[in-house]
C-alpha positions as CSV (number, residue, x, y, z in Angstrom):
1,M,19.6,-8.7,22.3
2,T,22.2,-9.3,19.6
3,T,25.0,-6.8,19.5
4,L,27.1,-6.3,16.4
5,P,30.4,-4.8,17.4
6,E,32.0,-5.5,14.0
7,M,29.4,-3.2,12.4
8,A,29.5,-0.6,15.0
9,N,33.2,-0.2,14.5
10,A,33.3,-0.5,10.8
11,P,34.8,2.3,8.8
12,T,32.4,4.2,6.5
13,H,34.6,6.1,4.1
14,S,34.0,3.9,1.0
15,A,31.1,2.1,-0.7
16,Q,32.6,-1.3,0.4
17,S,32.6,-0.3,4.1
18,L,29.1,1.1,4.5
19,T,26.9,-0.7,7.0
20,F,23.1,-1.2,6.8
21,T,20.3,-2.3,9.1
22,F,17.1,-3.7,7.5
23,V,13.9,-2.8,9.5
24,I,10.9,-5.0,8.6
25,P,7.5,-4.5,10.2
26,T,5.3,-7.6,10.3
27,Y,1.8,-8.6,11.2
28,N,0.5,-12.1,10.2
29,E,3.0,-12.3,7.4
30,A,3.7,-16.0,7.5
31,A,3.1,-16.2,3.8
32,N,5.7,-13.6,3.0
33,I,8.4,-13.2,5.6
34,G,10.4,-16.3,4.6
35,R,10.7,-15.1,1.0
36,C,11.6,-11.6,2.2
37,L,14.4,-12.8,4.5
38,E,15.6,-15.4,1.9
39,S,16.2,-12.5,-0.5
40,I,18.2,-10.7,2.2
41,A,20.2,-13.8,3.0
42,A,21.1,-14.1,-0.7
43,L,22.6,-10.5,-0.9
44,D,25.9,-10.2,-2.6
45,Y,27.3,-8.0,0.2
46,P,29.5,-8.8,3.2
47,S,27.3,-10.5,5.9
48,S,29.3,-8.6,8.6
49,A,28.1,-5.3,7.1
50,F,24.4,-5.6,7.5
51,D,21.9,-6.8,10.1
52,V,18.1,-7.4,10.1
53,I,15.5,-6.3,12.6
54,V,12.0,-7.8,12.3
55,V,9.4,-5.9,14.4
56,D,6.3,-7.9,14.9
57,N,2.9,-6.3,15.8
58,G,1.6,-9.3,17.7
59,S,1.0,-11.8,14.9
60,A,-1.3,-14.7,15.5
61,D,0.2,-16.9,12.9
62,S,3.8,-18.4,12.5
63,T,5.4,-15.1,11.3
64,V,7.7,-14.9,14.3
65,S,8.8,-18.5,14.3
66,I,9.5,-18.4,10.5
67,A,11.6,-15.2,11.0
68,Q,13.5,-16.7,13.9
69,G,14.4,-19.7,11.7
70,F,16.8,-17.4,9.8
71,A,18.9,-16.6,12.9
72,D,21.6,-19.0,11.8
73,R,21.9,-17.2,8.4
74,L,21.4,-13.6,9.2
75,R,22.4,-11.2,12.0
76,L,18.9,-11.0,13.2
77,Q,16.8,-9.5,15.9
78,V,13.1,-10.3,16.2
79,L,11.3,-7.8,18.4
80,T,7.7,-7.5,19.4
81,L,5.6,-4.4,19.7
82,P,1.9,-5.2,19.6
83,K,-1.1,-3.0,18.8
84,V,0.7,0.0,17.3
85,R,0.7,1.5,13.8
86,I,3.2,0.6,11.2
87,A,5.1,4.0,11.7
88,A,5.7,3.0,15.3
89,L,7.0,-0.4,14.3
90,R,9.5,1.2,11.9
91,N,10.6,3.7,14.5
92,F,11.1,1.0,17.1
93,G,13.2,-1.0,14.8
94,A,15.3,2.1,13.8
95,K,16.0,2.7,17.5
96,H,17.7,-0.7,17.7
97,A,19.6,-0.3,14.5
98,I,23.4,-0.5,14.3
99,G,24.0,0.1,10.6
100,E,25.0,3.5,9.4
101,F,22.1,3.4,6.9
102,L,18.5,2.1,7.4
103,V,16.7,-0.1,4.9
104,F,13.0,0.1,5.6
105,M,11.5,-3.0,3.8
106,D,8.0,-4.5,3.9
107,A,7.6,-8.2,4.7
108,D,5.9,-8.8,1.3
109,C,8.9,-7.4,-0.6
110,T,12.1,-9.0,-1.9
111,C,15.2,-7.3,-3.2
112,K,17.9,-8.1,-5.8
113,P,21.2,-9.7,-4.7
114,D,23.1,-6.5,-5.5
115,A,20.7,-4.1,-3.8
116,L,23.0,-3.1,-1.0
117,A,26.0,-2.8,-3.4
118,V,24.0,-0.4,-5.5
119,A,22.8,1.5,-2.5
120,A,26.4,1.7,-1.1
121,R,27.7,3.2,-4.3
122,I,25.0,5.9,-4.3
123,F,25.4,6.8,-0.6
124,A,29.2,6.9,-1.0
125,A,28.7,9.6,-3.6
126,R,25.8,11.4,-2.0
127,R,25.1,10.6,1.7
128,D,22.1,12.9,1.9
129,S,20.0,10.8,-0.4
130,V,16.7,9.1,0.4
131,L,16.8,6.0,-1.9
132,G,14.0,3.8,-3.2
133,S,11.3,3.8,-5.9
134,E,7.9,2.6,-6.8
135,Y,7.8,-1.2,-6.5
136,L,8.5,-3.6,-9.2
137,V,5.7,-6.1,-10.0
138,P,6.3,-9.8,-10.3
139,E,6.1,-10.9,-13.9
140,S,3.5,-13.6,-13.2
141,F,1.0,-11.2,-11.6
142,S,-2.4,-10.2,-13.1
143,W,-3.3,-7.4,-15.4
144,I,-4.5,-5.3,-12.4
145,A,-1.0,-5.3,-10.9
146,K,0.8,-4.8,-14.2
147,D,-1.5,-2.1,-15.6
148,F,-1.8,0.1,-12.5
149,F,1.4,-0.5,-10.4
150,Q,4.2,-0.8,-12.9
151,P,6.8,1.9,-12.1
152,R,6.6,5.1,-14.2
153,K,9.3,5.7,-16.8
154,D,10.0,9.2,-15.5
155,L,11.2,8.5,-11.9
156,A,12.3,12.1,-11.6
157,S,8.6,12.9,-11.1
158,L,8.3,10.7,-8.1
159,S,7.3,12.9,-5.2
160,F,8.1,10.5,-2.3
161,I,9.8,7.2,-1.6
162,P,7.5,4.4,-0.4
163,A,8.4,3.1,3.0
164,G,8.5,-0.5,1.9
165,N,11.7,0.1,0.1
166,M,13.2,3.3,1.6
167,L,16.9,3.7,2.4
168,I,18.2,6.6,4.5
169,A,21.2,7.5,6.7
170,R,20.3,6.6,10.3
171,D,21.5,9.9,11.7
172,E,19.5,11.8,9.1
173,F,16.4,9.7,10.0
174,Q,17.0,10.5,13.7
175,K,17.3,14.2,13.0
176,L,13.9,14.1,11.2
177,G,12.3,12.5,14.2
178,G,11.3,9.3,12.4
179,F,7.9,8.5,11.0
180,D,4.9,10.3,12.3
181,E,3.2,7.8,14.6
182,S,-0.1,9.8,14.7
183,I,-1.0,8.7,11.2
184,Q,-2.0,5.2,10.0
185,T,-1.1,5.6,6.4
186,N,0.8,8.1,4.2
187,E,3.6,8.2,6.8
188,D,6.2,7.7,4.0
189,C,4.9,10.7,2.1
190,E,4.9,12.8,5.2
191,L,8.5,11.8,6.1
192,C,9.7,12.7,2.6
193,L,8.1,16.1,2.9
194,R,10.2,16.8,6.0
195,A,13.3,15.3,4.4
196,R,13.1,17.6,1.4
197,R,12.6,20.6,3.7
198,A,15.7,19.5,5.6
199,G,17.7,19.5,2.4
200,L,17.8,15.7,1.7
201,T,17.6,14.6,-1.9
202,M,15.0,12.1,-3.2
203,T,17.0,9.6,-5.3
204,P,14.6,7.2,-6.9
205,T,16.2,4.2,-8.6
206,L,14.8,0.9,-9.9
207,D,18.3,-0.7,-9.6
208,L,17.6,-1.8,-6.1
209,G,15.1,-4.2,-7.5
210,F,12.4,-4.4,-4.8
211,L,9.6,-6.7,-5.9
212,H,6.2,-6.2,-4.2
213,W,4.5,-9.6,-3.7
214,G,1.6,-7.9,-2.0
215,T,0.6,-5.9,-5.1
216,P,-3.2,-6.4,-5.6
217,Q,-4.2,-8.9,-8.2
218,T,-8.0,-8.7,-8.0
219,L,-10.4,-5.8,-8.1
220,G,-11.6,-6.5,-4.6
221,V,-8.2,-6.4,-3.0
222,F,-7.3,-3.4,-5.2
223,Y,-10.3,-1.6,-3.8
224,R,-9.7,-2.5,-0.1
225,K,-6.0,-1.6,-0.3
226,T,-6.6,1.7,-2.1
227,R,-9.3,2.6,0.5
228,W,-6.9,1.8,3.4
229,H,-4.0,3.7,1.9
230,G,-6.2,6.7,1.6
231,T,-7.0,6.7,5.4
232,H,-4.8,9.7,6.3
233,V,-4.1,11.3,2.9
234,L,-6.3,14.3,3.8
235,K,-4.7,14.7,7.2
236,V,-1.2,14.9,5.7
237,F,-2.4,17.3,3.0
238,L,-4.0,19.7,5.5
239,R,-0.9,19.7,7.6
240,N,1.3,20.7,4.6
241,L,-0.9,22.9,2.4
242,S,2.0,24.9,0.9
243,D,3.5,21.7,-0.5
244,R,0.3,20.6,-2.1
245,Q,1.3,17.0,-1.5
246,N,-1.6,14.6,-2.2
247,L,-3.5,17.3,-4.1
248,K,-4.1,15.2,-7.2
249,P,-5.4,12.0,-5.5
250,L,-7.4,14.1,-3.1
251,A,-9.0,16.1,-6.0
252,Y,-9.9,12.9,-7.8
253,A,-11.3,11.5,-4.6
254,A,-13.4,14.6,-4.0
255,L,-14.7,14.5,-7.6
256,S,-15.5,10.8,-7.3
257,L,-17.4,11.4,-4.1
258,L,-19.3,14.3,-5.7
259,F,-20.2,12.1,-8.7
260,I,-21.3,9.2,-6.5
261,L,-23.5,11.4,-4.4
262,G,-24.9,12.9,-7.6
263,M,-25.7,9.5,-8.9
264,I,-27.4,8.4,-5.6
265,A,-29.4,11.7,-5.5
266,G,-30.2,11.3,-9.2
267,L,-31.5,7.7,-8.7
268,I,-33.7,8.8,-5.8
269,Y,-35.0,11.8,-7.8
270,G,-35.5,9.6,-10.9
271,A,-37.5,7.0,-8.9
272,L,-39.7,9.8,-7.6
273,R,-40.1,12.0,-10.7
274,G,-39.0,9.8,-13.6
275,D,-36.2,12.3,-14.5
276,W,-32.9,10.5,-14.7
277,R,-30.8,13.3,-16.0
278,L,-28.9,14.0,-12.8
279,A,-28.0,10.3,-12.4
280,S,-26.9,10.0,-16.0
281,A,-24.9,13.2,-16.0
282,S,-23.1,12.3,-12.7
283,A,-22.2,8.8,-14.1
284,A,-21.1,10.2,-17.4
285,A,-18.9,12.9,-15.7
286,W,-17.3,10.3,-13.4
287,L,-16.5,7.9,-16.3
288,A,-15.2,10.8,-18.4
289,V,-12.7,11.9,-15.7
290,A,-11.6,8.3,-15.1
291,L,-11.1,7.9,-18.9
292,L,-9.0,11.1,-19.0
293,L,-6.8,9.8,-16.3
294,A,-6.4,6.5,-18.0
295,M,-5.5,8.2,-21.3
296,M,-2.9,10.4,-19.5
297,K,-1.3,7.4,-17.8
298,A,-1.3,5.4,-21.1
299,A,0.3,8.3,-22.9
300,Q,3.0,8.8,-20.3
301,E,3.9,5.1,-20.5
302,S,3.3,4.7,-24.3
303,R,0.8,1.9,-23.5
304,W,-2.3,2.9,-25.6
305,T,-3.7,-0.6,-25.8
306,R,-4.2,-0.6,-22.0
307,I,-6.6,2.3,-21.8
308,L,-9.7,0.1,-21.2
309,P,-8.2,-1.8,-18.2
310,L,-6.8,1.5,-16.8
311,W,-10.2,3.1,-17.2
312,I,-11.8,0.4,-15.1
313,L,-9.0,0.7,-12.5
314,Y,-9.4,4.4,-12.2
315,V,-13.1,4.1,-11.6
316,V,-12.5,1.5,-8.8
317,Y,-9.6,3.7,-7.4
318,G,-12.0,6.8,-7.4
319,A,-14.7,4.9,-5.5
320,A,-12.2,3.6,-2.9
321,R,-10.6,7.0,-2.3
322,A,-14.0,8.6,-2.2
323,E,-14.9,6.2,0.7
324,S,-11.6,7.0,2.4
325,L,-12.4,10.7,2.1
326,L,-15.9,10.2,3.5
327,R,-14.4,8.3,6.4
328,S,-11.7,10.9,7.1
329,P,-13.5,12.8,9.9
330,F,-13.9,9.5,11.8
331,N,-10.3,8.4,11.2
332,W,-8.8,11.8,12.2
333,H,-8.4,11.1,15.9
334,R,-8.4,7.3,15.8
335,K,-5.3,5.9,17.6
């Protein structure tokens, strides 16, 4: 295993001397890992001041060999931990980290060349920050990616930092106990809840420039990813009722599920009795709520011409999260 004595002994009193460890979980990421590591290799930051740990979950493709191909350009460790959740992969990488600060980065992301320089300036001024933001979307991506996933203008309203571009002091991460390995998704949200309770500050900034190349570009992928991300949203909410984290997406998921069940019941009743009012009312109510959400998002971002595509996406989002909510009892104890 690679040791980095230069980093371990580096002073940490100024922005120029802060040290970082990238932790990148992977599973069958052959299409992305090279681009990710290439962006790290191109960082405008002293190469002796950061290292990279790739933690692979037992990939069946060429992910590992592609990552190992960067060993001559990066201070790199490629570790293997198969058949565990992503929270466990991140925690395992963090245990092997040497840098004073951790950079949790997803394999389908890239960062700007000055990302670490920006992070170092912020941490030098306020070490108790949790840095990151919503992901940037590649300019060439489809309307689905651009309409739904463009970062909000008001980053101060961001309630948590996504784990695919989260930076935090290593000792603070250790004090928090790392990511919760009992949940499959929403582990970043749950960690940020504990971080805020511990007195850490959420510091969202787009200046780090993390692009998410895995942003959905088709409705099918959007549905599947939205459904998967909702796997343990209810579990995190019930554990932290006083914080009301996830309340809004859960409320919309519950309403969507209610409307869908109403439509199904209405269709059955209509087929039997010829009365379609329940089905029509349920469909109209669902579309009305989705339209309201689309209008609110368009207003927040001053993008009124995008109401129609946002309306479509909120309907799909509601259906996906309704399915996640319906599956929640079965996912609760899944390991």
